[in-house]
All heavy atoms as TSV, in Angstrom:
chain	resi	resn	atom	element	x	y	z
A	1	MET	N	N	0.811	-1.204	-0.002
A	1	MET	CA	C	-0.004	0.000	0.005
A	1	MET	C	C	0.857	1.262	0.003
A	1	MET	O	O	0.498	2.251	-0.614
A	1	MET	CB	C	-0.939	-0.015	1.205
A	1	MET	CG	C	-1.882	1.119	1.247
A	1	MET	SD	S	-3.097	0.832	2.525
A	1	MET	CE	C	-3.753	2.417	2.750
A	2	GLU	N	N	1.991	1.200	0.666
A	2	GLU	CA	C	2.873	2.387	0.723
A	2	GLU	C	C	3.384	2.758	-0.669
A	2	GLU	O	O	3.472	3.939	-1.005
A	2	GLU	CB	C	4.032	2.158	1.667
A	2	GLU	CG	C	3.610	2.135	3.106
A	2	GLU	CD	C	4.782	1.900	4.060
A	2	GLU	OE1	O	5.949	2.142	3.668
A	2	GLU	OE2	O	4.515	1.458	5.182
A	3	ASN	N	N	3.720	1.754	-1.480
A	3	ASN	CA	C	4.154	2.036	-2.852
A	3	ASN	C	C	3.054	2.667	-3.678
A	3	ASN	O	O	3.302	3.565	-4.481
A	3	ASN	CB	C	4.630	0.736	-3.509
A	3	ASN	CG	C	5.943	0.243	-2.932
A	3	ASN	OD1	O	6.720	1.014	-2.354
A	3	ASN	ND2	N	6.165	-1.032	-3.036
A	4	ASP	N	N	1.810	2.195	-3.466
A	4	ASP	CA	C	0.675	2.762	-4.176
A	4	ASP	C	C	0.475	4.221	-3.785
A	4	ASP	O	O	0.173	5.076	-4.632
A	4	ASP	CB	C	-0.611	1.993	-3.891
A	4	ASP	CG	C	-0.601	0.603	-4.517
A	4	ASP	OD1	O	0.142	0.399	-5.503
A	4	ASP	OD2	O	-1.318	-0.275	-4.025
A	5	LEU	N	N	0.627	4.533	-2.494
A	5	LEU	CA	C	0.489	5.919	-2.038
A	5	LEU	C	C	1.523	6.830	-2.669
A	5	LEU	O	O	1.217	7.948	-3.067
A	5	LEU	CB	C	0.562	5.990	-0.508
A	5	LEU	CG	C	-0.653	5.432	0.240
A	5	LEU	CD1	C	-0.380	5.448	1.737
A	5	LEU	CD2	C	-1.910	6.203	-0.082
A	6	GLU	N	N	2.742	6.351	-2.750
A	6	GLU	CA	C	3.798	7.140	-3.361
A	6	GLU	C	C	3.511	7.359	-4.845
A	6	GLU	O	O	3.734	8.454	-5.369
A	6	GLU	CB	C	5.153	6.462	-3.179
A	6	GLU	CG	C	5.685	6.579	-1.794
A	6	GLU	CD	C	5.850	8.027	-1.324
A	6	GLU	OE1	O	6.319	8.895	-2.090
A	6	GLU	OE2	O	5.473	8.286	-0.158
A	7	LEU	N	N	2.987	6.362	-5.513
A	7	LEU	CA	C	2.621	6.505	-6.919
A	7	LEU	C	C	1.507	7.524	-7.111
A	7	LEU	O	O	1.575	8.388	-8.003
A	7	LEU	CB	C	2.192	5.140	-7.489
A	7	LEU	CG	C	1.748	5.130	-8.943
A	7	LEU	CD1	C	2.895	5.584	-9.853
A	7	LEU	CD2	C	1.269	3.756	-9.322
A	8	ILE	N	N	0.530	7.497	-6.224
A	8	ILE	CA	C	-0.584	8.463	-6.278
A	8	ILE	C	C	-0.040	9.873	-6.043
A	8	ILE	O	O	-0.407	10.816	-6.765
A	8	ILE	CB	C	-1.655	8.125	-5.258
A	8	ILE	CG1	C	-2.382	6.856	-5.670
A	8	ILE	CG2	C	-2.658	9.285	-5.115
A	8	ILE	CD1	C	-3.298	6.276	-4.626
A	9	LYS	N	N	0.830	10.059	-5.053
A	9	LYS	CA	C	1.405	11.366	-4.790
A	9	LYS	C	C	2.165	11.891	-6.001
A	9	LYS	O	O	2.067	13.069	-6.366
A	9	LYS	CB	C	2.323	11.308	-3.584
A	9	LYS	CG	C	1.633	11.143	-2.273
A	9	LYS	CD	C	2.641	11.039	-1.144
A	9	LYS	CE	C	1.983	10.725	0.171
A	9	LYS	NZ	N	2.988	10.571	1.247
A	10	THR	N	N	2.931	11.023	-6.621
A	10	THR	CA	C	3.719	11.421	-7.812
A	10	THR	C	C	2.779	11.803	-8.957
A	10	THR	O	O	3.009	12.809	-9.638
A	10	THR	CB	C	4.638	10.269	-8.228
A	10	THR	OG1	O	5.506	9.935	-7.151
A	10	THR	CG2	C	5.459	10.644	-9.451
A	11	MET	N	N	1.726	11.039	-9.163
A	11	MET	CA	C	0.788	11.331	-10.255
A	11	MET	C	C	0.102	12.671	-10.014
A	11	MET	O	O	-0.046	13.479	-10.933
A	11	MET	CB	C	-0.254	10.228	-10.357
A	11	MET	CG	C	0.272	8.909	-10.895
A	11	MET	SD	S	-0.891	7.564	-10.852
A	11	MET	CE	C	-2.219	8.200	-11.844
A	12	ILE	N	N	-0.312	12.922	-8.802
A	12	ILE	CA	C	-0.981	14.194	-8.475
A	12	ILE	C	C	-0.028	15.361	-8.632
A	12	ILE	O	O	-0.384	16.408	-9.214
A	12	ILE	CB	C	-1.605	14.153	-7.053
A	12	ILE	CG1	C	-2.791	13.181	-7.027
A	12	ILE	CG2	C	-2.047	15.546	-6.629
A	12	ILE	CD1	C	-3.335	12.927	-5.647
A	13	THR	N	N	1.208	15.181	-8.160
A	13	THR	CA	C	2.224	16.248	-8.320
A	13	THR	C	C	2.471	16.542	-9.786
A	13	THR	O	O	2.493	17.734	-10.201
A	13	THR	CB	C	3.530	15.816	-7.622
A	13	THR	OG1	O	3.241	15.577	-6.249
A	13	THR	CG2	C	4.603	16.889	-7.770
A	14	ASP	N	N	2.644	15.530	-10.590
A	14	ASP	CA	C	2.861	15.727	-12.028
A	14	ASP	C	C	1.685	16.413	-12.689
A	14	ASP	O	O	1.845	17.292	-13.541
A	14	ASP	CB	C	3.152	14.396	-12.724
A	14	ASP	CG	C	4.463	13.766	-12.278
A	14	ASP	OD1	O	5.317	14.474	-11.691
A	14	ASP	OD2	O	4.648	12.562	-12.554
A	15	PHE	N	N	0.477	16.018	-12.310
A	15	PHE	CA	C	-0.735	16.636	-12.865
A	15	PHE	C	C	-0.797	18.130	-12.524
A	15	PHE	O	O	-1.062	18.948	-13.410
A	15	PHE	CB	C	-1.966	15.907	-12.323
A	15	PHE	CG	C	-3.284	16.407	-12.855
A	15	PHE	CD1	C	-3.740	16.001	-14.103
A	15	PHE	CD2	C	-4.026	17.297	-12.119
A	15	PHE	CE1	C	-4.941	16.460	-14.602
A	15	PHE	CE2	C	-5.236	17.788	-12.608
A	15	PHE	CZ	C	-5.678	17.348	-13.837
A	16	ILE	N	N	-0.549	18.436	-11.274
A	16	ILE	CA	C	-0.610	19.845	-10.835
A	16	ILE	C	C	0.427	20.678	-11.585
A	16	ILE	O	O	0.146	21.781	-12.044
A	16	ILE	CB	C	-0.402	19.944	-9.316
A	16	ILE	CG1	C	-1.626	19.373	-8.586
A	16	ILE	CG2	C	-0.143	21.379	-8.890
A	16	ILE	CD1	C	-1.445	19.190	-7.094
A	17	GLU	N	N	1.605	20.160	-11.701
A	17	GLU	CA	C	2.676	20.901	-12.386
A	17	GLU	C	C	2.417	21.040	-13.873
A	17	GLU	O	O	2.667	22.084	-14.455
A	17	GLU	CB	C	4.035	20.234	-12.118
A	17	GLU	CG	C	4.488	20.373	-10.681
A	17	GLU	CD	C	5.748	19.611	-10.360
A	17	GLU	OE1	O	6.228	18.833	-11.209
A	17	GLU	OE2	O	6.254	19.795	-9.236
A	18	GLU	N	N	1.914	19.960	-14.511
A	18	GLU	CA	C	1.677	20.018	-15.947
A	18	GLU	C	C	0.604	21.033	-16.299
A	18	GLU	O	O	0.729	21.796	-17.273
A	18	GLU	CB	C	1.259	18.635	-16.444
A	18	GLU	CG	C	1.002	18.614	-17.937
A	18	GLU	CD	C	0.645	17.235	-18.480
A	18	GLU	OE1	O	0.897	16.238	-17.773
A	18	GLU	OE2	O	0.140	17.161	-19.591
A	19	TYR	N	N	-0.457	21.085	-15.528
A	19	TYR	CA	C	-1.586	21.998	-15.824
A	19	TYR	C	C	-1.534	23.303	-15.046
A	19	TYR	O	O	-2.434	24.111	-15.116
A	19	TYR	CB	C	-2.919	21.271	-15.594
A	19	TYR	CG	C	-3.126	20.153	-16.596
A	19	TYR	CD1	C	-2.860	18.843	-16.273
A	19	TYR	CD2	C	-3.562	20.442	-17.887
A	19	TYR	CE1	C	-3.018	17.820	-17.187
A	19	TYR	CE2	C	-3.712	19.432	-18.831
A	19	TYR	CZ	C	-3.459	18.124	-18.467
A	19	TYR	OH	O	-3.607	17.123	-19.379
A	20	GLN	N	N	-0.477	23.515	-14.304
A	20	GLN	CA	C	-0.238	24.732	-13.530
A	20	GLN	C	C	-1.471	25.117	-12.707
A	20	GLN	O	O	-1.999	26.248	-12.810
A	20	GLN	CB	C	0.157	25.869	-14.487
A	20	GLN	CG	C	1.422	25.564	-15.233
A	20	GLN	CD	C	1.784	26.596	-16.258
A	20	GLN	OE1	O	1.038	27.553	-16.505
A	20	GLN	NE2	N	2.902	26.437	-16.931
A	21	LEU	N	N	-1.924	24.222	-11.906
A	21	LEU	CA	C	-3.125	24.440	-11.109
A	21	LEU	C	C	-2.835	25.323	-9.908
A	21	LEU	O	O	-1.739	25.312	-9.348
A	21	LEU	CB	C	-3.668	23.096	-10.601
A	21	LEU	CG	C	-4.088	22.092	-11.663
A	21	LEU	CD1	C	-4.610	20.851	-11.022
A	21	LEU	CD2	C	-5.129	22.674	-12.603
A	22	LYS	N	N	-3.835	26.086	-9.512
A	22	LYS	CA	C	-3.752	26.878	-8.311
A	22	LYS	C	C	-4.361	26.139	-7.123
A	22	LYS	O	O	-3.852	26.210	-6.015
A	22	LYS	CB	C	-4.472	28.226	-8.496
A	22	LYS	CG	C	-3.775	29.163	-9.429
A	22	LYS	CD	C	-4.530	30.449	-9.530
A	22	LYS	CE	C	-3.880	31.365	-10.538
A	22	LYS	NZ	N	-4.658	32.588	-10.750
A	23	THR	N	N	-5.476	25.462	-7.369
A	23	THR	CA	C	-6.101	24.675	-6.313
A	23	THR	C	C	-6.575	23.334	-6.868
A	23	THR	O	O	-6.942	23.230	-8.048
A	23	THR	CB	C	-7.314	25.393	-5.674
A	23	THR	OG1	O	-8.294	25.586	-6.688
A	23	THR	CG2	C	-6.934	26.708	-5.076
A	24	LEU	N	N	-6.574	22.359	-6.004
A	24	LEU	CA	C	-7.102	21.028	-6.305
A	24	LEU	C	C	-7.773	20.530	-5.047
A	24	LEU	O	O	-7.140	20.327	-4.024
A	24	LEU	CB	C	-5.992	20.074	-6.738
A	24	LEU	CG	C	-6.375	18.618	-6.925
A	24	LEU	CD1	C	-7.413	18.464	-8.050
A	24	LEU	CD2	C	-5.155	17.757	-7.200
A	25	LYS	N	N	-9.096	20.330	-5.101
A	25	LYS	CA	C	-9.852	19.849	-3.966
A	25	LYS	C	C	-10.533	18.549	-4.357
A	25	LYS	O	O	-11.183	18.470	-5.403
A	25	LYS	CB	C	-10.905	20.881	-3.540
A	25	LYS	CG	C	-10.307	22.180	-3.069
A	25	LYS	CD	C	-11.407	23.150	-2.684
A	25	LYS	CE	C	-10.801	24.494	-2.337
A	25	LYS	NZ	N	-11.838	25.480	-2.022
A	26	ILE	N	N	-10.391	17.552	-3.515
A	26	ILE	CA	C	-10.990	16.252	-3.761
A	26	ILE	C	C	-11.858	15.906	-2.552
A	26	ILE	O	O	-11.393	15.905	-1.424
A	26	ILE	CB	C	-9.929	15.153	-3.984
A	26	ILE	CG1	C	-9.039	15.513	-5.161
A	26	ILE	CG2	C	-10.590	13.813	-4.183
A	26	ILE	CD1	C	-7.858	14.601	-5.362
A	27	ASN	N	N	-13.116	15.619	-2.834
A	27	ASN	CA	C	-14.043	15.226	-1.786
A	27	ASN	C	C	-14.581	13.830	-2.149
A	27	ASN	O	O	-15.119	13.638	-3.228
A	27	ASN	CB	C	-15.195	16.231	-1.674
A	27	ASN	CG	C	-16.117	15.926	-0.551
A	27	ASN	OD1	O	-15.810	15.108	0.334
A	27	ASN	ND2	N	-17.267	16.582	-0.528
A	28	THR	N	N	-14.443	12.894	-1.230
A	28	THR	CA	C	-14.816	11.528	-1.518
A	28	THR	C	C	-15.713	10.976	-0.438
A	28	THR	O	O	-15.442	11.190	0.750
A	28	THR	CB	C	-13.565	10.631	-1.618
A	28	THR	OG1	O	-12.661	11.197	-2.540
A	28	THR	CG2	C	-13.912	9.235	-2.078
A	29	LYS	N	N	-16.746	10.263	-0.849
A	29	LYS	CA	C	-17.597	9.576	0.148
A	29	LYS	C	C	-17.252	8.083	0.065
A	29	LYS	O	O	-17.511	7.406	-0.932
A	29	LYS	CB	C	-19.077	9.813	-0.148
A	29	LYS	CG	C	-19.954	9.144	0.900
A	29	LYS	CD	C	-21.416	9.463	0.680
A	29	LYS	CE	C	-22.216	8.782	1.776
A	29	LYS	NZ	N	-23.635	8.935	1.565
A	30	ILE	N	N	-16.655	7.591	1.143
A	30	ILE	CA	C	-16.226	6.193	1.215
A	30	ILE	C	C	-17.046	5.525	2.318
A	30	ILE	O	O	-17.151	6.049	3.416
A	30	ILE	CB	C	-14.734	6.084	1.531
A	30	ILE	CG1	C	-13.908	6.790	0.443
A	30	ILE	CG2	C	-14.318	4.617	1.671
A	30	ILE	CD1	C	-12.432	6.898	0.788
A	31	GLU	N	N	-17.590	4.384	1.999
A	31	GLU	CA	C	-18.313	3.588	2.986
A	31	GLU	C	C	-17.516	2.346	3.315
A	31	GLU	O	O	-16.993	1.685	2.423
A	31	GLU	CB	C	-19.695	3.247	2.503
A	31	GLU	CG	C	-20.613	4.445	2.387
A	31	GLU	CD	C	-22.030	4.074	2.079
A	31	GLU	OE1	O	-22.375	2.880	2.031
A	31	GLU	OE2	O	-22.841	5.016	1.867
A	32	TYR	N	N	-17.434	2.058	4.582
A	32	TYR	CA	C	-16.683	0.894	5.063
A	32	TYR	C	C	-17.685	-0.173	5.506
A	32	TYR	O	O	-18.645	0.124	6.206
A	32	TYR	CB	C	-15.793	1.313	6.231
A	32	TYR	CG	C	-14.892	0.238	6.728
A	32	TYR	CD1	C	-13.759	-0.109	6.011
A	32	TYR	CD2	C	-15.156	-0.417	7.904
A	32	TYR	CE1	C	-12.906	-1.111	6.456
A	32	TYR	CE2	C	-14.310	-1.422	8.364
A	32	TYR	CZ	C	-13.170	-1.752	7.652
A	32	TYR	OH	O	-12.343	-2.736	8.093
A	33	HIS	N	N	-17.463	-1.412	5.070
A	33	HIS	CA	C	-18.407	-2.503	5.354
A	33	HIS	C	C	-17.667	-3.698	5.927
A	33	HIS	O	O	-16.509	-3.927	5.651
A	33	HIS	CB	C	-19.098	-2.947	4.058
A	33	HIS	CG	C	-19.770	-1.857	3.309
A	33	HIS	ND1	N	-21.009	-1.387	3.626
A	33	HIS	CD2	C	-19.351	-1.105	2.257
A	33	HIS	CE1	C	-21.348	-0.416	2.815
A	33	HIS	NE2	N	-20.345	-0.218	1.977
A	34	THR	N	N	-18.424	-4.461	6.691
A	34	THR	CA	C	-17.927	-5.733	7.216
A	34	THR	C	C	-19.000	-6.781	6.979
A	34	THR	O	O	-20.183	-6.527	7.140
A	34	THR	CB	C	-17.678	-5.614	8.730
A	34	THR	OG1	O	-16.721	-4.578	8.948
A	34	THR	CG2	C	-17.102	-6.910	9.307
A	35	ARG	N	N	-18.547	-7.965	6.585
A	35	ARG	CA	C	-19.497	-9.063	6.416
A	35	ARG	C	C	-18.898	-10.334	6.955
A	35	ARG	O	O	-17.679	-10.502	6.983
A	35	ARG	CB	C	-19.917	-9.210	4.958
A	35	ARG	CG	C	-18.864	-9.747	4.056
A	35	ARG	CD	C	-19.396	-10.013	2.647
A	35	ARG	NE	N	-18.259	-10.070	1.753
A	35	ARG	CZ	C	-18.194	-9.504	0.598
A	35	ARG	NH1	N	-19.199	-8.833	0.120
A	35	ARG	NH2	N	-17.115	-9.600	-0.156
A	36	LEU	N	N	-19.727	-11.230	7.375
A	36	LEU	CA	C	-19.306	-12.501	7.905
A	36	LEU	C	C	-19.395	-13.547	6.808
A	36	LEU	O	O	-20.455	-13.779	6.226
A	36	LEU	CB	C	-20.207	-12.905	9.094
A	36	LEU	CG	C	-19.776	-14.086	9.939
A	36	LEU	CD1	C	-18.412	-13.823	10.529
A	36	LEU	CD2	C	-20.795	-14.305	11.022
A	37	ASN	N	N	-18.243	-14.162	6.491
A	37	ASN	CA	C	-18.202	-15.196	5.472
A	37	ASN	C	C	-18.449	-16.531	6.178
A	37	ASN	O	O	-17.617	-17.013	6.953
A	37	ASN	CB	C	-16.843	-15.178	4.770
A	37	ASN	CG	C	-16.787	-16.156	3.641
A	37	ASN	OD1	O	-17.595	-17.089	3.542
A	37	ASN	ND2	N	-15.849	-15.976	2.736
A	38	THR	N	N	-19.567	-17.163	5.867
A	38	THR	CA	C	-19.935	-18.412	6.526
A	38	THR	C	C	-19.942	-19.608	5.583
A	38	THR	O	O	-20.590	-20.602	5.851
A	38	THR	CB	C	-21.339	-18.270	7.168
A	38	THR	OG1	O	-22.272	-17.983	6.121
A	38	THR	CG2	C	-21.369	-17.190	8.213
A	39	GLU	N	N	-19.211	-19.496	4.490
A	39	GLU	CA	C	-19.175	-20.603	3.519
A	39	GLU	C	C	-18.571	-21.872	4.107
A	39	GLU	O	O	-19.008	-22.970	3.811
A	39	GLU	CB	C	-18.377	-20.176	2.282
A	39	GLU	CG	C	-19.096	-19.131	1.460
A	39	GLU	CD	C	-18.273	-18.690	0.255
A	39	GLU	OE1	O	-17.253	-19.340	-0.067
A	39	GLU	OE2	O	-18.687	-17.694	-0.374
A	40	ASN	N	N	-17.599	-21.701	4.949
A	40	ASN	CA	C	-16.981	-22.882	5.625
A	40	ASN	C	C	-17.561	-22.932	7.037
A	40	ASN	O	O	-17.270	-22.091	7.879
A	40	ASN	CB	C	-15.474	-22.702	5.673
A	40	ASN	CG	C	-14.782	-23.895	6.323
A	40	ASN	OD1	O	-15.420	-24.783	6.873
A	40	ASN	ND2	N	-13.458	-23.905	6.238
A	41	PRO	N	N	-18.376	-23.936	7.351
A	41	PRO	CA	C	-19.032	-24.009	8.663
A	41	PRO	C	C	-18.059	-24.146	9.834
A	41	PRO	O	O	-18.359	-23.786	10.970
A	41	PRO	CB	C	-19.934	-25.240	8.576
A	41	PRO	CG	C	-19.808	-25.805	7.242
A	41	PRO	CD	C	-18.781	-25.031	6.477
A	42	LYS	N	N	-16.831	-24.662	9.550
A	42	LYS	CA	C	-15.852	-24.843	10.623
A	42	LYS	C	C	-15.055	-23.556	10.925
A	42	LYS	O	O	-14.436	-23.438	11.955
A	42	LYS	CB	C	-14.901	-25.985	10.268
A	42	LYS	CG	C	-15.558	-27.327	10.212
A	42	LYS	CD	C	-14.577	-28.422	9.907
A	42	LYS	CE	C	-15.300	-29.753	9.859
A	42	LYS	NZ	N	-14.361	-30.850	9.573
A	43	LYS	N	N	-15.050	-22.652	9.942
A	43	LYS	CA	C	-14.244	-21.430	10.153
A	43	LYS	C	C	-14.949	-20.236	9.504
A	43	LYS	O	O	-14.885	-20.040	8.299
A	43	LYS	CB	C	-12.872	-21.612	9.514
A	43	LYS	CG	C	-11.961	-20.444	9.753
A	43	LYS	CD	C	-10.606	-20.646	9.155
A	43	LYS	CE	C	-9.724	-19.468	9.429
A	43	LYS	NZ	N	-8.428	-19.600	8.804
A	44	TRP	N	N	-15.599	-19.479	10.320
A	44	TRP	CA	C	-16.221	-18.259	9.847
A	44	TRP	C	C	-15.193	-17.125	9.892
A	44	TRP	O	O	-14.415	-17.026	10.852
A	44	TRP	CB	C	-17.401	-17.859	10.725
A	44	TRP	CG	C	-18.594	-18.761	10.590
A	44	TRP	CD1	C	-18.652	-19.953	9.931
A	44	TRP	CD2	C	-19.885	-18.558	11.162
A	44	TRP	NE1	N	-19.891	-20.502	10.019
A	44	TRP	CE2	C	-20.678	-19.665	10.758
A	44	TRP	CE3	C	-20.450	-17.586	11.919
A	44	TRP	CZ2	C	-22.011	-19.778	11.132
A	44	TRP	CZ3	C	-21.760	-17.687	12.292
A	44	TRP	CH2	C	-22.537	-18.786	11.891
A	45	THR	N	N	-15.160	-16.342	8.863
A	45	THR	CA	C	-14.201	-15.246	8.829
A	45	THR	C	C	-14.941	-13.932	8.554
A	45	THR	O	O	-15.973	-13.897	7.888
A	45	THR	CB	C	-13.159	-15.448	7.720
A	45	THR	OG1	O	-13.818	-15.597	6.468
A	45	THR	CG2	C	-12.314	-16.682	7.984
A	46	THR	N	N	-14.381	-12.889	9.101
A	46	THR	CA	C	-14.917	-11.552	8.875
A	46	THR	C	C	-14.151	-10.927	7.723
A	46	THR	O	O	-12.924	-10.921	7.699
A	46	THR	CB	C	-14.763	-10.695	10.145
A	46	THR	OG1	O	-15.431	-11.351	11.230
A	46	THR	CG2	C	-15.335	-9.330	9.970
A	47	GLU	N	N	-14.898	-10.360	6.782
A	47	GLU	CA	C	-14.273	-9.683	5.628
A	47	GLU	C	C	-14.624	-8.203	5.695
A	47	GLU	O	O	-15.783	-7.841	5.866
A	47	GLU	CB	C	-14.802	-10.298	4.311
A	47	GLU	CG	C	-14.416	-11.763	4.168
A	47	GLU	CD	C	-15.025	-12.402	2.928
A	47	GLU	OE1	O	-15.920	-11.784	2.298
A	47	GLU	OE2	O	-14.600	-13.498	2.567
A	48	ASN	N	N	-13.614	-7.373	5.520
A	48	ASN	CA	C	-13.810	-5.923	5.517
A	48	ASN	C	C	-13.553	-5.413	4.127
A	48	ASN	O	O	-12.645	-5.874	3.430
A	48	ASN	CB	C	-12.835	-5.243	6.506
A	48	ASN	CG	C	-13.021	-5.770	7.911
A	48	ASN	OD1	O	-14.143	-5.789	8.418
A	48	ASN	ND2	N	-11.939	-6.163	8.548
A	49	TYR	N	N	-14.345	-4.433	3.716
A	49	TYR	CA	C	-14.131	-3.846	2.403
A	49	TYR	C	C	-14.705	-2.432	2.376
A	49	TYR	O	O	-15.534	-2.062	3.208
A	49	TYR	CB	C	-14.756	-4.687	1.288
A	49	TYR	CG	C	-16.268	-4.867	1.401
A	49	TYR	CD1	C	-17.111	-4.087	0.648
A	49	TYR	CD2	C	-16.834	-5.807	2.239
A	49	TYR	CE1	C	-18.485	-4.237	0.728
A	49	TYR	CE2	C	-18.209	-5.983	2.347
A	49	TYR	CZ	C	-19.032	-5.180	1.582
A	49	TYR	OH	O	-20.372	-5.326	1.657
A	50	SER	N	N	-14.230	-1.642	1.443
A	50	SER	CA	C	-14.685	-0.270	1.273
A	50	SER	C	C	-15.309	-0.095	-0.106
A	50	SER	O	O	-14.895	-0.763	-1.062
A	50	SER	CB	C	-13.531	0.704	1.396
A	50	SER	OG	O	-12.968	0.623	2.677
A	51	THR	N	N	-16.280	0.796	-0.187
A	51	THR	CA	C	-16.838	1.154	-1.482
A	51	THR	C	C	-16.809	2.675	-1.613
A	51	THR	O	O	-16.966	3.381	-0.613
A	51	THR	CB	C	-18.293	0.662	-1.655
A	51	THR	OG1	O	-19.075	1.183	-0.579
A	51	THR	CG2	C	-18.347	-0.847	-1.625
A	52	VAL	N	N	-16.603	3.152	-2.805
A	52	VAL	CA	C	-16.587	4.570	-3.078
A	52	VAL	C	C	-17.888	4.940	-3.790
A	52	VAL	O	O	-18.192	4.408	-4.850
A	52	VAL	CB	C	-15.413	4.971	-3.966
A	52	VAL	CG1	C	-15.430	6.456	-4.296
A	52	VAL	CG2	C	-14.106	4.601	-3.282
A	53	ASN	N	N	-18.665	5.809	-3.152
A	53	ASN	CA	C	-19.946	6.162	-3.722
A	53	ASN	C	C	-19.881	7.429	-4.566
A	53	ASN	O	O	-20.674	7.585	-5.490
A	53	ASN	CB	C	-20.973	6.371	-2.607
A	53	ASN	CG	C	-21.327	5.090	-1.904
A	53	ASN	OD1	O	-21.164	4.014	-2.472
A	53	ASN	ND2	N	-21.818	5.173	-0.691
A	54	ASN	N	N	-18.933	8.281	-4.257
A	54	ASN	CA	C	-18.893	9.553	-4.988
A	54	ASN	C	C	-17.488	10.162	-4.858
A	54	ASN	O	O	-16.908	10.121	-3.799
A	54	ASN	CB	C	-19.944	10.492	-4.421
A	54	ASN	CG	C	-20.101	11.727	-5.287
A	54	ASN	OD1	O	-19.820	11.694	-6.463
A	54	ASN	ND2	N	-20.564	12.799	-4.690
A	55	ILE	N	N	-17.012	10.732	-5.931
A	55	ILE	CA	C	-15.765	11.507	-5.899
A	55	ILE	C	C	-16.041	12.820	-6.631
A	55	ILE	O	O	-16.454	12.812	-7.798
A	55	ILE	CB	C	-14.593	10.771	-6.588
A	55	ILE	CG1	C	-14.265	9.476	-5.844
A	55	ILE	CG2	C	-13.383	11.672	-6.657
A	55	ILE	CD1	C	-13.154	8.692	-6.468
A	56	ASP	N	N	-15.812	13.926	-5.945
A	56	ASP	CA	C	-15.903	15.250	-6.569
A	56	ASP	C	C	-14.519	15.863	-6.607
A	56	ASP	O	O	-13.805	15.865	-5.607
A	56	ASP	CB	C	-16.829	16.158	-5.729
A	56	ASP	CG	C	-18.270	15.766	-5.813
A	56	ASP	OD1	O	-18.685	15.290	-6.892
A	56	ASP	OD2	O	-18.989	15.907	-4.808
A	57	ILE	N	N	-14.148	16.374	-7.782
A	57	ILE	CA	C	-12.857	17.011	-7.940
A	57	ILE	C	C	-13.091	18.421	-8.470
A	57	ILE	O	O	-13.738	18.601	-9.513
A	57	ILE	CB	C	-11.952	16.207	-8.912
A	57	ILE	CG1	C	-11.708	14.812	-8.365
A	57	ILE	CG2	C	-10.631	16.948	-9.121
A	57	ILE	CD1	C	-10.915	13.908	-9.295
A	58	ASN	N	N	-12.580	19.406	-7.717
A	58	ASN	CA	C	-12.675	20.787	-8.138
A	58	ASN	C	C	-11.264	21.314	-8.288
A	58	ASN	O	O	-10.422	21.137	-7.423
A	58	ASN	CB	C	-13.428	21.635	-7.107
A	58	ASN	CG	C	-14.862	21.179	-6.975
A	58	ASN	OD1	O	-15.545	21.039	-7.976
A	58	ASN	ND2	N	-15.308	20.938	-5.764
A	59	LEU	N	N	-11.004	21.989	-9.403
A	59	LEU	CA	C	-9.680	22.577	-9.601
A	59	LEU	C	C	-9.815	23.919	-10.267
A	59	LEU	O	O	-10.792	24.218	-10.950
A	59	LEU	CB	C	-8.788	21.634	-10.380
A	59	LEU	CG	C	-9.283	21.118	-11.734
A	59	LEU	CD1	C	-8.898	22.055	-12.853
A	59	LEU	CD2	C	-8.691	19.747	-11.972
A	60	THR	N	N	-8.813	24.741	-10.016
A	60	THR	CA	C	-8.735	26.051	-10.702
A	60	THR	C	C	-7.320	26.214	-11.245
A	60	THR	O	O	-6.373	25.750	-10.688
A	60	THR	CB	C	-9.054	27.217	-9.750
A	60	THR	OG1	O	-8.116	27.188	-8.654
A	60	THR	CG2	C	-10.466	27.165	-9.229
A	61	LYS	N	N	-7.294	26.901	-12.372
A	61	LYS	CA	C	-6.004	27.166	-13.035
A	61	LYS	C	C	-5.587	28.575	-12.788
A	61	LYS	O	O	-6.345	29.452	-12.591
A	61	LYS	CB	C	-6.180	26.960	-14.548
A	61	LYS	CG	C	-5.463	25.738	-15.035
A	61	LYS	CD	C	-5.584	25.658	-16.506
A	61	LYS	CE	C	-4.166	25.793	-17.022
A	61	LYS	NZ	N	-3.969	25.377	-18.341
């Protein structure tokens, strides 16, 4: 995950510099979910996952 974060930072930095942006605002609605996986009766496991419902990006040049 750390490598992915560094890649995202680099991509955003390159984007800002290429388009000479003054502001970049990102608003995201993320929902976090947990479910119980009961497929194996001897070992139930909890699965966690996130879903993204909305991403708003506002920028000015």
